[in-house]
C-alpha positions in Angstrom: -18.8 28.2 -31.8 -18.2 25.5 -29.2 -20.5 25.4 -26.3 -19.0 25.2 -22.8 -19.1 21.8 -21.1 -21.2 21.0 -18.1 -18.2 21.3 -15.8 -17.3 24.8 -16.7 -18.1 26.0 -13.2 -15.6 23.5 -11.7 -12.9 24.7 -14.1 -13.5 28.3 -13.2 -13.4 27.4 -9.4 -10.1 25.7 -10.0 -8.4 28.7 -11.5 -5.8 30.7 -9.6 -8.0 33.9 -9.1 -11.3 32.1 -8.4 -11.3 33.0 -4.7 -10.6 36.7 -5.4 -13.3 36.8 -8.2 -15.9 35.2 -5.9 -15.1 37.5 -3.0 -15.3 40.5 -5.2 -18.7 39.5 -6.6 -20.0 38.9 -3.1 -18.7 42.3 -2.0 -20.4 44.0 -4.9 -23.7 42.3 -4.2 -23.4 43.1 -0.5 -22.9 46.9 -1.2 -25.8 47.0 -3.6 -28.1 45.2 -1.1 -27.0 47.5 1.8 -27.6 50.6 -0.2 -31.0 49.5 -1.3 -31.9 48.5 2.2 -30.9 51.9 3.6 -32.8 53.7 0.9 -36.0 51.7 1.7 -35.8 51.4 5.4 -34.3 54.7 6.6 -35.7 58.2 7.0 -34.8 60.7 4.4 -32.3 62.5 6.7 -30.4 59.2 7.6 -30.3 57.4 4.3 -26.8 58.5 3.4 -25.2 57.7 6.9 -27.0 54.4 7.2 -26.1 53.4 3.6 -22.5 54.3 4.2 -22.2 52.4 7.5 -24.2 49.4 6.3 -22.1 49.3 3.1 -18.8 49.3 5.1 -20.1 46.5 7.3 -21.2 44.6 4.1 -17.8 45.0 2.7 -16.2 43.8 6.0 -18.4 40.7 5.9 -17.2 39.7 2.3 -13.8 41.2 1.5 -11.9 39.0 4.0 -12.5 36.1 1.7 -10.1 37.7 -0.8 -7.2 38.5 1.6 -7.5 36.2 4.6 -7.6 32.4 5.2 -8.7 30.0 7.9 -9.6 31.2 11.4 -8.7 34.9 10.7 -11.1 35.0 7.7 -13.9 33.4 9.7 -13.5 35.6 12.7 -13.4 38.8 10.7 -16.5 37.9 8.7 -18.3 36.9 12.0 -17.5 40.2 13.6 -18.8 42.2 10.7 -22.0 40.2 10.5 -22.6 40.5 14.2 -22.1 44.3 14.1 -24.5 44.6 11.1 -27.2 42.6 12.9 -26.7 44.5 16.1 -26.8 47.9 14.4 -29.5 47.3 11.7 -31.2 44.0 12.7 -30.1 42.2 9.6 -27.1 41.5 7.3 -26.7 41.0 3.6 -27.3 37.7 1.8 -23.8 38.0 0.5 -22.5 38.3 4.1 -24.4 35.2 5.1 -22.9 33.3 2.0 -19.4 34.5 2.9 -19.9 33.4 6.5 -20.9 29.9 5.4 -18.0 29.7 3.0 -15.4 30.8 5.6 -16.7 28.4 8.3 -16.9 25.5 5.9 -13.4 26.2 4.7 -12.2 26.4 8.3 -13.7 23.0 9.1 -12.2 21.5 5.9 -8.7 22.8 6.3 -8.6 22.4 10.1 -5.3 23.1 11.8 -2.6 21.4 13.9 -5.1 20.3 16.5 -8.1 18.3 15.3 -10.5 19.8 17.9 -9.6 23.4 17.1 -12.1 23.7 14.2 -15.0 22.3 16.2 -14.3 24.6 19.2 -13.9 27.7 17.0 -17.1 26.9 15.1 -19.0 26.7 18.4 -17.5 30.1 19.5 -18.5 31.7 16.2 -22.1 30.4 16.6 -22.5 31.8 20.1 -22.8 35.6 19.1 -25.6 34.8 16.6 -27.4 32.7 19.1 -27.3 35.5 21.6 -28.6 38.0 19.0 -31.3 35.6 17.9 -32.6 35.4 21.5 -32.6 39.2 22.0 -34.7 42.0 20.5 -31.8 42.8 18.1 -32.0 39.5 16.4 -34.0 38.8 13.3 -34.1 36.3 10.4 -30.4 36.7 9.7 -29.4 35.9 13.2 -31.6 32.8 13.3 -30.3 31.6 9.9 -26.6 32.1 10.9 -27.2 30.3 14.2 -28.3 27.2 12.2 -26.0 27.6 9.2 -22.6 28.2 11.0 -22.5 24.8 12.8 -23.9 23.1 9.8 -21.2 24.6 7.6 -18.5 23.7 10.1 -19.8 20.1 10.2 -19.8 19.9 6.4 -16.2 21.1 6.3 -15.0 18.6 8.9 -16.8 15.8 7.1 -15.1 16.8 3.8 -11.7 16.8 5.6 -12.3 13.4 7.1 -13.4 12.0 3.7 -10.3 13.4 2.0 -8.0 12.0 4.7 -9.7 8.6 4.5 -9.3 8.6 0.7 -5.6 9.5 0.9 -5.0 6.9 3.6 -6.9 4.2 1.7 -5.1 4.9 -1.5 -1.7 4.9 0.3 -2.5 1.6 2.0 -3.6 0.0 -1.3 -0.4 1.1 -3.0 1.7 -0.1 -0.2 -0.1 -3.5 -0.1 0.2 -3.9 -3.8 3.8 -2.9 -3.9 4.7 -5.2 -1.0 2.8 -8.2 -2.5 4.4 -7.6 -5.9 7.9 -7.2 -4.4 7.6 -10.4 -2.4 6.2 -12.5 -5.2 8.8 -11.1 -7.7 11.6 -11.7 -5.3 10.5 -15.2 -4.5 10.2 -16.1 -8.2 13.5 -14.5 -9.0 15.2 -16.5 -6.3 13.7 -19.8 -7.4 14.6 -19.0 -11.0 18.2 -18.3 -10.0 18.5 -21.5 -8.1 16.9 -23.7 -10.9 19.1 -21.9 -13.4 22.2 -23.0 -11.6 20.9 -26.6 -11.7 20.0 -26.5 -15.4 23.3 -24.8 -16.2 25.0 -27.7 -14.5 23.3 -30.2 -16.8 24.0 -28.2 -19.9 27.6 -27.9 -18.9 27.8 -31.7 -18.5 26.3 -32.1 -22.0 29.1 -29.9 -23.4 31.8 -31.8 -21.5 30.5 -35.2 -22.3 30.2 -34.3 -26.0 33.8 -33.1 -26.1 34.9 -36.2 -24.2 33.1 -38.6 -26.5 34.6 -36.9 -29.5 38.1 -37.3 -28.2 37.9 -40.8 -26.6 35.7 -42.8 -29.0 38.0 -45.0 -31.1 37.4 -45.1 -34.8 34.9 -42.3 -34.7 34.0 -41.2 -38.3 34.6 -37.6 -39.2 30.9 -37.0 -39.5 30.3 -38.3 -36.0 33.1 -36.1 -34.6 31.5 -33.1 -36.3 28.2 -34.0 -34.7 29.7 -34.2 -31.2 31.4 -30.8 -31.8 28.1 -29.3 -32.9 26.4 -30.7 -29.7 29.1 -29.2 -27.5 28.9 -25.9 -29.3 25.1 -25.8 -29.1 25.3 -26.6 -25.3 27.8 -23.9 -24.7 25.8 -21.4 -26.7 22.6 -22.3 -24.8 24.4 -21.9 -21.5 25.7 -18.5 -22.6 22.3 -17.4 -23.7 20.7 -18.6 -20.5 23.1 -16.7 -18.4 22.6 -13.6 -20.5 18.8 -13.7 -20.2 19.1 -14.3 -16.4 21.4 -11.2 -16.2 18.6 -9.2 -17.9 15.9 -10.5 -15.7 17.7 -10.3 -12.4 17.0 -7.2 -10.4 19.7 -7.7 -7.8 22.6 -6.6 -10.1 24.7 -6.1 -7.0 24.4 -9.7 -5.9 27.0 -10.9 -3.5 29.6 -13.6 -4.3 27.6 -15.9 -2.0 24.8 -16.0 -4.6 27.3 -17.7 -7.0 28.2 -20.5 -4.5 26.9 -24.1 -5.3 23.3 -24.5 -4.3 22.6 -26.7 -1.3 20.9 -30.1 -1.4 20.0 -32.9 0.9 23.6 -33.5 2.1 23.5 -30.1 3.7 20.4 -30.7 5.7 22.5 -32.0 8.7 24.2 -28.6 8.9 20.9 -26.8 8.5 19.4 -28.8 11.4 22.4 -28.1 13.6 22.1 -24.4 12.9 18.4 -24.4 13.7 19.0 -26.3 16.9 21.6 -23.8 18.1 19.4 -20.8 17.1 16.2 -22.0 18.9 17.8 -23.7 21.8 15.3 -26.6 21.6 15.2 -30.0 20.2 15.4 -30.3 16.4 15.7 -33.8 15.0 16.4 -35.2 11.5 14.8 -38.6 10.9 15.7 -40.4 7.7 14.0 -43.6 6.4 14.2 -45.6 3.3 17.2 -46.2 1.0 19.1 -43.0 0.8 19.6 -42.1 -2.9 20.8 -39.1 -4.9 17.9 -37.2 -6.4 17.9 -34.6 -9.2 19.7 -31.4 -8.0 16.6 -29.3 -8.6 14.5 -31.6 -6.4 17.1 -31.7 -3.7 17.3 -27.9 -3.8 13.5 -27.6 -3.5 13.5 -30.0 -0.5 16.3 -28.1 1.2 14.5 -24.7 0.8 11.2 -26.2 2.0 12.8 -27.5 5.2 14.7 -24.2 5.7 11.5 -22.2 5.4 9.5 -24.6 7.6 12.2 -24.3 10.3 12.1 -20.5 10.0 8.3 -20.4 10.4 8.5 -22.7 13.4 11.1 -20.6 15.1 9.1 -17.4 14.3 5.6 -18.5 15.1 6.2 -21.3 17.7 9.3 -20.2 19.6 10.6 -22.9 22.0 8.7 -25.7 20.2 10.5 -28.9 19.3 10.7 -29.8 15.6 11.0 -33.1 13.8 12.2 -33.2 10.2 11.4 -36.5 8.5 12.8 -37.6 5.1 11.4 -40.7 3.6 13.2 -41.9 0.5 11.1 -43.9 -2.0 11.8 -45.3 -5.4 10.3 -42.4 -7.3 9.5 -39.8 -4.7 10.9 -38.0 -1.7 8.5 -37.3 1.1 9.2 -34.5 3.6 7.4 -34.0 6.9 8.3 -31.1 9.2 6.2 -31.0 12.4 6.5 -28.9 15.6 4.7 -29.3 18.9 3.8 -25.6 19.2 0.4 -23.8 19.1 -0.9 -25.1 15.8 -3.9 -22.7 15.3 -1.8 -19.6 15.9 0.9 -20.7 13.6 -1.6 -21.7 10.9 -3.1 -18.2 11.0 0.3 -16.5 11.0 1.7 -18.8 8.3 -0.9 -18.0 5.7 1.3 -15.4 4.1 4.3 -15.5 1.8 6.3 -18.3 3.7 3.8 -21.0 2.9 3.3 -19.6 -0.6 7.0 -19.8 -1.3 7.2 -23.4 -0.1 4.2 -24.3 -2.3 5.8 -22.6 -5.4 9.0 -24.5 -4.8 7.2 -27.9 -4.7 5.1 -27.1 -7.7 8.2 -25.9 -9.6 9.6 -29.5 -9.6 6.2 -31.2 -10.2 5.6 -32.0 -6.5 2.9 -31.0 -4.0 2.7 -29.5 -0.6 0.1 -29.3 2.1 0.1 -27.7 5.5 -2.1 -27.6 8.6 -2.6 -28.6 12.2 -1.2 -32.0 13.0 -3.5 -34.6 14.5 -1.8 -34.6 17.9 -1.3 -30.8 18.0 1.3 -28.5 16.5 1.8 -27.5 12.9 2.8 -29.8 10.1 4.2 -29.3 6.6 4.2 -32.2 4.2 5.7 -32.3 0.7 5.9 -35.0 -1.9 8.6 -34.4 -4.5 9.4 -36.5 -7.6 12.8 -38.1 -8.1 13.2 -35.9 -11.2 11.4 -32.6 -12.0 8.3 -33.2 -14.1 8.4 -31.4 -17.5 5.1 -29.6 -18.1 
């Protein structure tokens, strides 16, 4: 025979008829105590009337737990206990227990108005306080004067704890979902952009292999076969890459604009003009060094970093002038985007996904990025990108 576990009471309390069962047991206990009290305390001629009346009041102080809820239950039980104390100077232990349960439940469940439970608990305490201060009061009145507000406070505390737990859980779920969504979206966008660049290179391999096979004079048959295999392998790799990207992409309904060629450094002039028109302030593009063509992936990363930096400046430092500096080197491209706005405020506001996305873009091509308050004021974003993406 299997012994019942330590939480069997909790399982019973969670059953559908637990409240009716508890109320019935309290009513039975109250009637037994009322009858016994009348038999002991009443004269022989009044035992039956007293037992009958006290038993009715005992039932009235417990049975509402079965049929009523909330304020109606608490008021009915309070009235019965007050009448019992006024008539007989006491009430049953079961009646006191029912009173505590009803008031605690009232505080825990509450109502549309948050202060309603506290006000009603104070009103329910007042009759017992009056009885405790008069000749009709006894131990029962004193106990209920203390227990009713305590039970109401316990119920209110339980309700506040439950609401706080629900709110905390909801906030955590929302924060986790938002963070995951932002990170996943940013990675997916970077992956799509880099895929377009890599696909371009693979397509060029296929085209060059086919061109070499057709234009190389005196090419042996084995060499032509090798070029054919290179072209076929490149095309197969391109097809597989696009298939995998289709599986990974969540935005299945992507617009046609997503399929347009990705921007690079030549499109920065248009981006600067758009930013100048949107902000209505001075936005300059300063270029130094020998202008050269960089790897498409590096140019795409540079464009997106400048785009995000301009967006941050417009959002967190409205009205501030912005300088975008491009310094071409032999092996690196240096970016510097600086505004003359309130640096500390923008530094605090920019500590979220915008700077994280820029840093991920720089790292994706083997570069680095740092941000902070500029020496003369304002906020500054500096990136160093290699001429070609570094293979890790």
